[in-house]
C-alpha positions as CSV (number, residue, x, y, z in Angstrom):
1,M,-56.1,51.7,29.0
2,K,-57.1,48.0,28.6
3,I,-56.4,48.1,24.9
4,L,-52.9,49.5,25.6
5,L,-52.2,46.7,28.1
6,V,-53.3,44.0,25.7
7,L,-51.0,45.4,23.0
8,I,-48.1,45.4,25.4
9,L,-48.7,41.8,26.4
10,V,-49.0,40.8,22.7
11,F,-45.7,42.6,22.0
12,Y,-43.8,40.7,24.8
13,C,-45.3,37.4,23.7
14,E,-44.1,37.9,20.1
15,L,-40.7,39.0,21.3
16,D,-40.4,35.8,23.4
17,V,-41.3,33.6,20.4
18,L,-38.9,35.4,18.0
19,S,-36.0,35.5,20.5
20,Q,-34.7,32.0,20.4
21,P,-31.5,30.2,19.4
22,E,-31.4,28.5,16.0
23,F,-28.6,26.3,14.8
24,K,-26.9,25.3,11.6
25,V,-24.7,22.2,11.7
26,A,-22.2,21.8,8.8
27,V,-19.6,19.1,8.2
28,D,-16.2,20.8,8.3
29,Y,-14.2,17.7,7.3
30,F,-13.9,14.0,8.1
31,E,-11.0,11.7,8.8
32,W,-10.4,8.0,9.0
33,K,-8.4,6.9,12.1
34,Y,-7.2,3.8,14.0
35,P,-7.9,0.9,11.6
36,T,-7.9,-2.4,13.5
37,G,-9.3,-5.8,12.4
38,N,-12.4,-5.1,10.3
39,K,-13.3,-1.8,12.0
40,V,-12.1,1.7,11.7
41,T,-12.9,5.1,13.4
42,L,-14.6,7.8,11.3
43,E,-14.1,11.2,12.9
44,V,-16.7,13.7,11.6
45,N,-15.7,17.3,12.4
46,L,-18.6,19.8,12.7
47,K,-19.1,23.5,12.6
48,I,-22.1,24.4,14.8
49,S,-23.4,28.0,14.2
50,N,-26.0,29.8,16.2
51,I,-27.9,31.8,13.6
52,G,-30.6,32.8,16.1
53,N,-30.8,35.9,18.2
54,V,-30.2,34.5,21.7
55,Q,-27.6,32.3,23.3
56,G,-28.2,28.5,23.5
57,S,-26.9,25.0,23.0
58,C,-27.5,22.7,20.1
59,E,-29.3,19.8,21.7
60,D,-30.3,18.3,18.3
61,I,-26.7,16.9,18.1
62,K,-27.9,14.2,20.5
63,N,-30.3,12.9,17.8
64,I,-27.7,12.6,15.0
65,E,-26.5,9.2,13.9
66,L,-24.2,7.9,11.2
67,Y,-26.2,5.8,8.8
68,S,-25.0,3.3,6.1
69,K,-27.0,2.7,2.9
70,D,-25.5,-0.8,3.0
71,D,-28.2,-2.7,4.9
72,F,-25.7,-5.4,5.9
73,Y,-23.7,-3.0,8.0
74,K,-26.1,-0.3,9.1
75,N,-26.6,-1.8,12.6
76,D,-22.9,-2.2,13.2
77,I,-22.0,1.5,13.4
78,E,-21.6,2.9,16.9
79,L,-21.0,6.4,18.3
80,R,-17.9,6.2,20.4
81,E,-17.0,9.7,21.4
82,R,-18.3,13.3,21.2
83,G,-16.2,16.5,21.6
84,T,-16.4,17.8,25.1
85,N,-17.6,21.2,23.9
86,I,-20.4,20.0,21.7
87,F,-23.2,21.0,24.0
88,M,-21.7,24.3,25.2
89,Q,-23.7,27.5,25.1
90,I,-23.2,29.4,21.9
91,K,-23.8,33.2,21.6
92,A,-26.1,34.5,18.9
93,G,-24.1,34.8,15.7
94,D,-21.2,32.8,17.0
95,N,-20.0,29.2,16.2
96,I,-17.9,26.4,17.6
97,F,-16.1,23.4,16.1
98,S,-16.5,19.9,17.6
99,F,-16.5,16.3,16.5
100,L,-18.3,12.9,16.6
101,N,-16.3,9.7,16.5
102,F,-18.0,6.6,15.0
103,E,-16.7,3.0,14.9
104,V,-17.5,1.7,11.4
105,P,-17.0,-1.6,9.6
106,K,-14.3,-1.0,6.9
107,A,-16.6,-2.3,4.2
108,A,-19.6,-0.3,5.2
109,G,-20.4,2.1,2.3
110,G,-22.7,5.1,1.7
111,L,-22.2,6.8,5.0
112,Y,-24.6,9.6,5.9
113,L,-25.2,11.8,9.0
114,K,-28.9,11.9,9.7
115,L,-31.3,12.6,12.5
116,N,-32.7,9.7,14.4
117,D,-36.2,8.4,13.4
118,G,-38.8,10.8,14.9
119,F,-36.7,13.9,14.5
120,G,-37.0,14.4,10.8
121,S,-35.3,12.8,7.8
122,N,-32.6,15.3,7.0
123,E,-29.4,13.5,6.0
124,K,-25.9,14.6,4.7
125,F,-23.6,12.3,2.7
126,I,-20.2,12.1,4.3
127,T,-18.2,9.5,2.4
128,D,-18.1,6.0,0.9
129,S,-16.5,3.0,2.6
130,Y,-13.0,3.0,4.2
131,N,-12.0,0.3,1.7
132,N,-13.0,2.6,-1.2
133,Y,-11.1,5.5,0.4
134,L,-7.9,3.3,0.4
135,L,-8.5,2.4,-3.2
136,E,-8.8,6.0,-4.1
137,Q,-5.5,6.7,-2.4
138,A,-3.8,3.9,-4.2
139,E,-5.2,5.1,-7.5
140,Y,-3.9,8.6,-6.8
141,Y,-0.4,7.3,-6.2
142,Y,-0.7,5.0,-9.3
143,Y,-1.6,7.9,-11.7
144,N,1.1,10.1,-10.2
145,K,3.7,7.4,-10.8
146,Q,4.4,6.8,-7.1
147,Y,4.3,3.1,-7.7
148,S,5.9,1.9,-4.4
149,D,3.3,3.8,-2.4
150,A,0.5,2.6,-4.7
151,I,1.6,-1.1,-4.2
152,E,1.5,-0.6,-0.4
153,K,-2.1,0.8,-0.5
154,Y,-3.3,-1.8,-3.1
155,Q,-2.0,-4.6,-0.8
156,I,-4.0,-3.2,2.1
157,C,-7.0,-3.0,-0.1
158,I,-6.7,-6.7,-0.9
159,K,-6.3,-7.5,2.7
160,N,-9.4,-5.5,3.7
161,D,-11.5,-6.6,0.7
162,P,-10.4,-10.0,-0.7
163,L,-13.3,-9.9,-3.2
164,Q,-11.4,-7.3,-5.2
165,K,-8.2,-9.3,-5.3
166,N,-8.3,-10.2,-9.0
167,V,-8.8,-6.6,-10.2
168,I,-6.3,-5.0,-7.8
169,S,-3.7,-7.7,-8.5
170,L,-3.5,-6.5,-12.1
171,K,-2.8,-2.9,-10.9
172,I,-0.1,-4.2,-8.6
173,A,1.5,-6.1,-11.5
174,D,1.5,-2.9,-13.5
175,C,3.2,-1.1,-10.7
176,Y,6.0,-3.6,-10.4
177,E,6.4,-3.6,-14.2
178,Y,6.8,0.1,-14.3
179,I,9.4,0.0,-11.5
180,G,11.3,-2.8,-13.4
181,N,11.2,-0.9,-16.6
182,K,12.7,2.3,-15.0
183,L,15.5,0.3,-13.3
184,L,16.3,-1.5,-16.6
185,D,16.4,1.9,-18.4
186,D,18.7,3.2,-15.8
187,Y,20.9,0.2,-16.2
188,Y,21.3,0.9,-19.9
189,L,22.0,4.5,-19.2
190,Y,24.4,4.2,-16.3
191,N,25.4,0.5,-16.4
192,I,24.6,0.0,-12.8
193,N,24.6,-3.8,-12.3
194,E,22.6,-3.6,-9.0
195,N,19.7,-2.3,-11.0
196,L,19.5,-5.5,-13.0
197,E,18.8,-7.6,-9.8
198,K,16.2,-5.0,-8.6
199,S,14.6,-4.9,-12.0
200,L,14.5,-8.7,-12.1
201,D,12.8,-8.9,-8.7
202,N,10.1,-6.4,-9.8
203,F,9.4,-8.2,-13.0
204,K,9.0,-11.5,-11.1
205,Q,6.6,-9.8,-8.7
206,S,4.6,-8.4,-11.7
207,L,4.4,-11.9,-13.1
208,F,3.3,-13.3,-9.7
209,Y,0.3,-10.9,-9.6
210,D,-0.5,-11.3,-13.3
211,T,0.6,-14.5,-14.9
212,K,-1.0,-13.5,-18.3
213,K,1.8,-11.2,-19.2
214,P,4.0,-13.1,-21.6
215,F,6.1,-10.1,-22.5
216,I,7.2,-9.9,-18.8
217,K,8.8,-13.3,-19.3
218,D,10.7,-11.9,-22.3
219,K,12.0,-9.1,-20.1
220,I,13.1,-11.5,-17.4
221,A,14.8,-13.6,-20.0
222,T,16.6,-10.5,-21.3
223,I,17.9,-9.6,-17.9
224,Y,19.2,-13.2,-17.2
225,D,20.9,-13.0,-20.7
226,I,22.6,-9.7,-19.7
227,L,23.7,-11.2,-16.4
228,G,25.1,-14.3,-18.2
229,D,27.2,-12.1,-20.5
230,S,28.5,-10.2,-17.4
231,Y,29.5,-13.4,-15.7
232,A,31.1,-14.8,-18.8
233,V,33.3,-11.7,-19.3
234,S,34.5,-12.0,-15.7
235,L,35.2,-15.8,-16.4
236,N,32.7,-16.8,-13.8
237,Y,31.4,-19.6,-16.0
238,S,29.3,-21.4,-13.4
239,K,27.1,-18.3,-12.8
240,A,27.1,-17.6,-16.5
241,V,25.7,-21.1,-17.3
242,N,23.1,-20.7,-14.6
243,S,22.0,-17.3,-15.9
244,Y,21.7,-18.5,-19.5
245,K,19.7,-21.5,-18.4
246,L,17.3,-19.3,-16.5
247,S,17.0,-17.0,-19.5
248,L,16.0,-20.0,-21.7
249,D,13.5,-21.2,-19.1
250,Y,11.6,-17.9,-19.3
251,S,11.9,-17.5,-23.1
252,Y,13.8,-19.6,-25.6
253,S,16.3,-17.9,-27.8
254,S,18.7,-19.5,-30.2
255,T,21.2,-16.7,-29.5
256,V,21.2,-17.4,-25.8
257,N,21.4,-21.1,-26.4
258,G,24.5,-20.5,-28.5
259,K,26.1,-18.5,-25.7
260,L,25.3,-21.4,-23.3
261,E,27.0,-23.9,-25.5
262,K,30.0,-21.7,-25.9
263,V,30.3,-21.2,-22.1
264,N,29.9,-24.9,-21.5
265,K,32.8,-25.6,-23.8
266,Q,34.9,-23.0,-22.1
267,T,34.0,-24.6,-18.7
268,I,35.1,-28.0,-20.0
269,N,38.3,-26.6,-21.5
270,K,39.0,-24.8,-18.2
271,K,38.6,-28.1,-16.3
272,D,40.9,-29.9,-18.8
273,E,43.5,-27.2,-18.4
274,K,43.5,-27.6,-14.6
275,K,44.0,-31.4,-15.0
276,E,46.9,-30.9,-17.4
277,T,48.5,-28.3,-15.1
278,S,48.2,-30.6,-12.1
279,K,49.8,-33.5,-14.1
280,K,52.8,-31.4,-15.2
281,K,53.5,-30.2,-11.7
282,P,56.7,-32.0,-10.3
283,Q,56.0,-34.0,-7.2
284,K,57.8,-32.9,-4.2
285,S,60.6,-35.4,-3.3
286,G,60.8,-36.1,0.4
287,K,64.3,-36.5,2.0
288,S,65.1,-40.1,2.7
289,K,66.3,-40.7,6.2
290,S,69.5,-42.8,6.1
291,K,69.6,-45.5,8.6
292,K,72.5,-45.6,10.9
293,P,74.5,-48.9,10.8
294,K,74.0,-51.0,13.8
295,R,77.0,-51.3,16.0
296,S,78.4,-54.8,16.4
297,Q,78.1,-56.0,19.9
298,S,81.2,-57.7,21.3
299,K,80.5,-60.8,23.2
């Protein structure tokens, strides 16, 4: 009888040990939110599964922190918010979805979720820095030929990380060049004069971000040459002269110089014609008012 009682007690003790909740925490997805100043919110969405055999709550979440491999920033990361359901009771075999919101410096890189010191050393890589995330977005737009979107993202990258300005500026210059080329091609196809001005603006922006592109100057010179021709045909000689001069400023061409000299002569001839015309015009004769003779006064 005693032996049977002991066996029963051992059975219940083992059952109590084996019957416990056990949790698996997985990163579902992450999202960058609310960039302000040099900080941004990183929302890490979690799937918390109870793989044990009894109901319970995952208290270990309290010991999870976001850690940066960049020593300069690792003390500047703060947990700002937890999902309201994160410590709820989870039935055996069931799971919940919740989140942790961290405030992170934009330049902090190598971000991992890990247990606090004293609770083990497990860690899970989440993402690189917010700045790198923006750069990847910009590169995606760039390689998919969405150049306007790429420019917008690249400019934000420079603002957030000025140290990369030189490299990113070259990419921005390429984007403006590609946009300018497309507008110029469309002009040749459809003869849309508005495209010339837009193309010109984009090539100038390209040159602004990368001054070591001599062929861009040639393209700008070509557009000013085309504009000069257009103004000359419409007899707008002053604008034609200005366009040809700007073309020569960006890239000298004897052909354009010849056009400029021709338009200058036409401008002089036009002025002379105006003078001759004004000389030949008869002057308007005003009616002379006849004075009435004075009446003689009789004494």
